[in-house]
C-alpha positions as CSV (number, residue, x, y, z in Angstrom):
1,X,-4.2,108.6,-6.2
2,X,-6.0,106.3,-8.7
3,X,-4.2,108.0,-11.6
4,X,-0.8,107.4,-9.9
5,X,-1.6,103.7,-9.5
6,X,-2.7,103.4,-13.1
7,X,0.4,105.2,-14.3
8,X,2.7,103.0,-12.2
9,X,1.0,99.9,-13.7
10,X,1.4,101.1,-17.2
11,X,5.0,102.1,-16.7
12,X,5.9,98.7,-15.2
13,X,4.1,97.0,-18.1
14,X,6.1,99.0,-20.6
15,X,9.3,98.5,-18.8
16,X,9.0,94.8,-18.4
17,X,6.6,93.7,-21.1
18,X,6.5,96.1,-23.9
19,X,6.2,93.4,-26.5
20,X,3.0,92.3,-25.0
21,X,1.6,95.9,-25.2
22,X,2.7,96.1,-28.8
23,X,0.9,92.8,-29.5
24,X,-2.3,94.1,-27.9
25,X,-2.2,97.2,-30.0
26,X,-1.7,95.0,-33.1
27,X,-4.7,92.9,-32.1
28,X,-6.9,96.1,-31.7
29,X,-5.9,97.3,-35.2
30,X,-6.7,93.9,-36.7
31,X,-10.0,93.8,-34.9
32,X,-11.0,97.1,-36.3
33,X,-9.8,96.5,-39.8
34,X,-10.0,92.8,-40.7
35,X,-9.1,93.4,-44.3
36,X,-8.6,89.7,-45.1
37,X,-12.1,88.8,-44.0
38,X,-13.6,91.9,-45.6
39,X,-11.9,91.5,-49.0
40,X,-10.5,88.0,-49.6
41,X,-13.4,86.1,-51.1
42,X,-11.4,82.8,-51.2
43,X,-11.3,82.6,-47.4
44,X,-7.6,83.1,-47.3
45,X,-6.3,84.9,-44.2
46,X,-3.3,87.0,-43.3
47,X,-0.9,85.6,-40.7
48,X,-2.6,85.1,-37.3
49,X,-1.9,87.3,-34.4
50,X,-2.2,84.4,-31.9
51,X,-1.5,80.7,-31.7
52,X,-3.1,78.6,-29.0
53,X,-1.3,75.4,-28.1
54,X,-3.2,72.8,-26.1
55,X,-0.1,71.2,-24.7
56,X,-1.8,68.2,-23.3
57,X,-5.3,66.9,-22.6
58,X,-4.2,65.3,-19.4
59,X,-5.6,67.0,-16.2
60,X,-5.0,66.3,-12.6
61,X,-8.3,67.8,-11.4
62,X,-12.0,66.8,-12.0
63,X,-13.7,70.1,-12.5
64,X,-17.4,69.3,-12.6
65,X,-18.2,71.8,-15.3
66,X,-15.7,70.4,-17.8
67,X,-16.8,67.7,-20.2
68,X,-13.5,67.8,-22.1
69,X,-11.0,67.0,-19.4
70,X,-12.5,66.3,-16.0
71,X,-12.7,62.7,-14.9
72,X,-12.6,60.7,-11.7
73,X,-9.1,59.4,-12.6
74,X,-5.9,61.1,-11.7
75,X,-4.9,62.6,-15.0
76,X,-6.6,60.9,-17.9
77,X,-9.5,62.4,-19.8
78,X,-11.8,61.6,-22.7
79,X,-9.6,63.6,-25.0
80,X,-6.2,62.4,-23.6
81,X,-7.3,58.8,-24.1
82,X,-7.6,59.5,-27.8
83,X,-3.9,59.9,-28.4
84,X,-1.0,57.4,-28.7
85,X,2.3,58.6,-27.2
86,X,4.1,58.4,-30.5
87,X,1.6,60.8,-32.1
88,X,2.3,63.7,-29.7
89,X,4.4,66.7,-30.7
90,X,8.0,66.5,-29.4
91,X,10.6,69.2,-28.8
92,X,11.9,69.0,-32.3
93,X,8.4,69.6,-33.6
94,X,7.9,72.6,-31.3
95,X,11.2,74.1,-32.4
96,X,10.3,73.6,-36.1
97,X,6.9,75.3,-35.6
98,X,8.6,78.3,-33.8
99,X,11.0,78.6,-36.7
100,X,8.1,78.6,-39.2
101,X,6.0,81.3,-37.4
102,X,8.5,83.6,-35.7
103,X,8.8,86.0,-38.5
104,X,5.2,87.2,-38.3
105,X,5.4,87.4,-34.4
106,X,2.3,85.7,-33.2
107,X,1.7,85.6,-29.5
108,X,1.7,82.1,-28.1
109,X,-1.0,81.0,-25.6
110,X,-0.5,77.7,-23.7
111,X,-3.4,75.8,-22.3
112,X,-4.5,72.2,-21.8
113,X,-5.8,70.1,-19.9
114,X,-3.2,71.2,-17.4
115,X,-0.2,72.4,-19.5
116,X,2.3,71.7,-16.6
117,X,1.6,68.0,-17.1
118,X,3.3,68.2,-20.4
119,X,7.1,67.7,-20.1
120,X,7.7,70.0,-23.1
121,X,5.9,73.1,-21.7
122,X,8.8,74.9,-20.0
123,X,11.3,74.2,-22.8
124,X,8.7,75.4,-25.3
125,X,8.3,78.6,-23.4
126,X,12.0,79.2,-23.5
127,X,12.1,78.4,-27.3
128,X,9.4,80.9,-28.0
129,X,10.9,83.6,-25.8
130,X,14.3,83.1,-27.5
131,X,12.4,83.9,-30.7
132,X,11.2,87.1,-29.0
133,X,7.5,85.9,-29.0
134,X,5.0,86.9,-26.4
135,X,4.0,83.8,-24.3
136,X,1.1,83.4,-22.0
137,X,-0.2,80.4,-20.1
138,X,-3.4,79.2,-18.3
139,X,-2.9,76.9,-15.4
140,X,-4.6,75.6,-12.2
141,X,-1.1,76.0,-10.5
142,X,-1.2,72.7,-8.7
143,X,1.5,71.1,-10.8
144,X,3.9,73.9,-10.3
145,X,5.0,72.9,-6.8
146,X,8.8,73.1,-6.7
147,X,9.0,74.7,-10.2
148,X,8.2,78.2,-9.4
149,X,11.7,79.5,-9.8
150,X,12.0,77.8,-13.2
151,X,8.7,79.3,-14.3
152,X,9.8,82.8,-13.4
153,X,13.2,82.2,-15.1
154,X,11.5,80.9,-18.3
155,X,10.5,84.3,-19.4
156,X,6.8,83.5,-19.4
157,X,5.0,86.9,-19.7
158,X,1.6,86.3,-18.4
159,X,0.1,83.5,-16.2
160,X,-3.7,83.2,-16.0
161,X,-4.5,81.4,-12.7
162,X,-7.7,79.4,-12.9
163,X,-9.7,79.9,-9.7
164,X,-13.4,79.3,-9.0
165,X,-13.7,80.2,-5.3
166,X,-11.9,80.9,-2.1
167,X,-11.1,78.0,0.2
168,X,-13.5,75.1,0.1
169,X,-15.6,76.8,-2.5
170,X,-12.7,76.4,-5.0
171,X,-12.2,72.7,-4.0
172,X,-15.9,72.1,-4.5
173,X,-15.8,73.2,-8.1
174,X,-12.4,71.6,-8.8
175,X,-13.4,68.2,-7.5
176,X,-10.4,67.6,-5.2
177,X,-9.9,68.6,-1.6
178,X,-6.8,70.6,-0.8
179,X,-6.6,72.1,-4.3
180,X,-7.0,75.7,-3.0
181,X,-4.2,75.3,-0.4
182,X,-1.8,74.2,-3.1
183,X,-3.0,77.0,-5.4
184,X,-2.3,79.5,-2.6
185,X,1.1,78.1,-1.8
186,X,2.3,78.1,-5.4
187,X,0.9,81.6,-6.0
188,X,2.7,83.1,-3.0
189,X,5.9,81.3,-4.0
190,X,5.7,82.7,-7.5
191,X,5.4,86.2,-6.1
192,X,8.4,85.6,-3.8
193,X,10.5,84.3,-6.8
194,X,9.6,87.3,-8.9
195,X,10.8,89.6,-6.1
196,X,14.0,87.7,-5.8
197,X,14.6,87.9,-9.5
198,X,13.6,91.6,-9.5
199,X,11.1,91.0,-12.3
200,X,7.5,91.8,-12.9
201,X,7.1,88.7,-15.1
202,X,5.0,86.8,-15.4
203,X,2.2,89.2,-14.8
204,X,-0.6,87.3,-13.1
205,X,-4.4,87.4,-13.4
206,X,-7.3,85.3,-12.2
207,X,-9.8,83.7,-14.5
208,X,-13.1,82.5,-13.0
209,X,-15.7,80.3,-14.7
210,X,-19.2,81.1,-13.5
211,X,-21.2,78.0,-12.7
212,X,-24.2,77.0,-10.6
213,X,-21.7,76.1,-7.8
214,X,-20.1,79.5,-7.4
215,X,-22.7,81.9,-8.7
216,X,-23.1,83.6,-5.3
217,X,-19.4,83.2,-4.2
218,X,-17.6,85.4,-6.7
219,X,-17.1,88.5,-4.7
220,X,-14.5,86.9,-2.3
221,X,-12.4,86.1,-5.4
222,X,-12.3,89.8,-6.3
223,X,-11.4,90.6,-2.6
224,X,-8.6,88.0,-2.8
225,X,-7.2,89.6,-6.0
226,X,-7.1,93.0,-4.4
227,X,-5.4,91.6,-1.4
228,X,-2.7,89.8,-3.4
229,X,-2.0,92.6,-5.8
230,X,-3.6,90.9,-8.8
231,X,-4.1,93.5,-11.6
232,X,-6.9,91.7,-13.5
233,X,-9.8,89.3,-12.8
234,X,-11.8,87.8,-15.7
235,X,-15.2,86.5,-14.8
236,X,-16.1,84.2,-17.7
237,X,-19.7,83.3,-18.3
238,X,-20.0,79.5,-19.0
239,X,-19.3,78.4,-22.5
240,X,-21.8,75.7,-23.4
241,X,-23.5,73.9,-26.2
242,X,-27.1,72.8,-25.5
243,X,-29.5,70.6,-27.6
244,X,-31.2,73.4,-29.5
245,X,-27.9,75.0,-30.5
246,X,-26.3,71.7,-31.5
247,X,-29.3,70.6,-33.6
248,X,-29.6,73.9,-35.4
249,X,-25.8,74.1,-36.1
250,X,-25.3,70.6,-37.2
251,X,-28.3,70.7,-39.5
252,X,-26.8,73.7,-41.3
253,X,-23.1,73.3,-40.9
254,X,-22.4,69.8,-39.6
255,X,-20.5,69.0,-42.8
256,X,-18.2,71.9,-42.2
257,X,-17.6,71.7,-38.5
258,X,-19.9,69.6,-36.3
259,X,-20.5,70.5,-32.6
260,X,-21.8,68.3,-29.7
261,X,-23.4,68.8,-26.3
262,X,-20.9,70.3,-23.8
263,X,-20.6,71.7,-20.3
264,X,-24.3,71.4,-19.5
265,X,-23.7,70.0,-16.0
266,X,-22.5,73.4,-14.9
267,X,-25.8,75.0,-15.7
268,X,-27.5,72.9,-13.0
269,X,-28.8,75.1,-10.2
270,X,-27.7,78.3,-12.0
271,X,-30.2,81.1,-11.1
272,X,-29.8,84.3,-13.1
273,X,-31.4,86.3,-10.3
274,X,-28.8,85.1,-7.8
275,X,-26.0,85.7,-10.3
276,X,-27.2,89.2,-11.1
277,X,-27.2,90.0,-7.4
278,X,-23.6,88.8,-7.0
279,X,-22.4,90.7,-10.1
280,X,-24.0,93.9,-8.7
281,X,-22.1,93.3,-5.4
282,X,-18.9,93.1,-7.4
283,X,-19.5,96.2,-9.4
284,X,-20.4,98.2,-6.3
285,X,-17.5,97.0,-4.1
286,X,-14.5,99.3,-3.5
287,X,-12.1,96.6,-4.7
288,X,-13.8,96.9,-8.2
289,X,-11.8,100.1,-8.6
290,X,-8.5,98.6,-7.5
291,X,-8.6,95.6,-9.9
292,X,-9.2,95.6,-13.6
293,X,-12.3,93.5,-13.8
294,X,-13.4,92.0,-17.1
295,X,-16.6,90.1,-17.8
296,X,-16.5,87.7,-20.8
297,X,-18.8,88.4,-22.6
298,X,-19.4,91.9,-21.2
299,X,-23.1,91.8,-20.7
300,X,-25.4,93.6,-18.3
301,X,-27.8,91.8,-16.0
302,X,-30.7,92.3,-18.3
303,X,-29.0,89.9,-20.8
304,X,-28.2,87.1,-18.3
305,X,-31.5,85.3,-18.9
306,X,-30.9,85.3,-22.7
307,X,-27.3,84.1,-22.2
308,X,-28.2,81.1,-20.0
309,X,-31.7,80.2,-21.2
310,X,-31.8,81.2,-24.9
311,X,-28.6,79.8,-26.3
312,X,-29.2,80.9,-29.9
313,X,-29.6,84.6,-28.9
314,X,-26.7,86.9,-29.6
315,X,-26.0,88.9,-26.5
316,X,-23.4,91.3,-27.8
317,X,-23.6,93.6,-30.8
318,X,-20.9,91.7,-32.7
319,X,-22.4,90.5,-36.0
320,X,-19.5,88.3,-37.0
321,X,-16.7,86.1,-35.5
322,X,-13.1,87.1,-36.3
323,X,-11.4,84.2,-34.5
324,X,-10.7,82.0,-37.5
325,X,-8.9,84.9,-39.2
326,X,-6.9,85.8,-36.0
327,X,-6.1,82.6,-34.1
328,X,-5.9,78.9,-34.4
329,X,-5.5,76.0,-32.0
330,X,-2.8,73.3,-32.1
331,X,-3.7,70.1,-30.4
332,X,-1.2,67.9,-28.6
333,X,-0.7,65.7,-31.6
334,X,-0.2,68.6,-34.0
335,X,-3.8,68.8,-35.4
336,X,-4.8,72.3,-36.2
337,X,-8.4,73.4,-35.7
338,X,-10.0,76.9,-35.6
339,X,-12.2,76.6,-32.5
340,X,-15.0,74.1,-33.2
341,X,-13.9,70.9,-34.8
342,X,-12.7,71.4,-38.4
343,X,-9.3,69.8,-39.1
344,X,-7.1,72.1,-41.1
345,X,-4.0,70.0,-41.1
346,X,-1.3,68.5,-38.8
347,X,2.0,70.2,-37.9
348,X,3.9,66.9,-37.7
349,X,3.3,66.5,-41.4
350,X,2.6,70.0,-42.8
351,X,4.1,73.4,-42.4
352,X,2.2,76.0,-40.5
353,X,1.8,78.1,-43.7
354,X,0.3,75.2,-45.6
355,X,-2.1,74.5,-42.7
356,X,-3.3,78.0,-42.0
357,X,-4.6,78.5,-45.5
358,X,-5.3,74.8,-46.3
359,X,-8.3,73.7,-48.4
360,X,-10.3,73.0,-45.2
361,X,-9.4,76.3,-43.7
362,X,-10.6,78.2,-46.7
363,X,-13.8,76.2,-46.8
364,X,-14.4,76.9,-43.1
365,X,-13.9,80.7,-43.4
366,X,-16.0,80.9,-46.6
367,X,-18.9,79.1,-44.9
368,X,-18.6,81.4,-41.8
369,X,-18.2,84.7,-43.8
370,X,-21.8,85.0,-45.0
371,X,-23.7,84.3,-41.7
372,X,-20.9,85.9,-39.7
373,X,-21.7,83.6,-36.8
374,X,-22.5,79.9,-36.8
375,X,-25.3,78.8,-34.4
376,X,-22.6,76.8,-32.6
377,X,-20.6,80.0,-31.9
378,X,-23.2,81.8,-29.8
379,X,-21.7,80.7,-26.4
380,X,-18.0,80.5,-27.5
381,X,-15.5,82.8,-25.9
382,X,-13.9,83.4,-29.4
383,X,-16.9,85.3,-30.5
384,X,-16.4,87.9,-27.8
385,X,-12.6,88.0,-27.6
386,X,-12.1,89.9,-30.8
387,X,-14.7,92.7,-30.4
């Protein structure tokens, strides 16, 4: 029975989303044989396999674990207040970027803030899909009310739905009552619109950030996924930068790419013994076999103490980070950075090709190549995404 379910899922993916499968295979090959990192002493990199666009730094929620975007105001954030409206990328900029990168077929990942607060997000998805690029998006879903049909019609191939609990547990983390009800309404409407359009796209998955507030409330999210027919749930261990990590990193590499304290509030009350017990419940539950469950990073319970209490300890066997050779981030004003803050260029002024292998990009990669991992990389998702 399980093999039949697996075969059906693979067949549907191939039928509706074969470009995404091809992209995943390409990523696997690049991960195993990063020839540019291995042999290019200059720090030059081959074309990236993924581009992440932070469409906006506005956010309508106040997730307590997020230092970058969460505030008590409706949509503003520490990052969004940095930009002037005339500095932001417009539709002409996005089309020019697509024209510059479409030949090497990167996948396009959209995030934020909340990407649906950017008026250019849906047109940009259509531009990228017209260029036959794989497009995925991360969203809290709450700004999709009334736009579900348009989202399905846009050609978006994967939607990662950010969820941190079921019912009031989700609202408690997200900082706004009623958020879970809106999430559920939009999710169900998207499913209905997909059925009407007779399409499997966008495929949908849950992403859960583990914090002190939901450490013992994770299993119901898996149960909900199985009930709703979600094919994948990602349980993401918190990405954070504490004082020891920041001091060590900035002392050695602050001139290349400085880091700062981040997301420490979410560690308050986190008990690795409670979390270990919850993760064991997940692995032992029957729904674990129905849903593709991914832990990021994929560590066993014996490593939880190191992950959360010894920030400079490497908890996976990877000895090097590949992310700056595989991916880059484009900020709402066109600034291009790798992961931590190193400005490689700006796509309002420079072409993507000039930016990807700019002087600062080469300097960053050369600095990273010898140690393999910066101290500030130890709790970053990028370190584990390219294993």
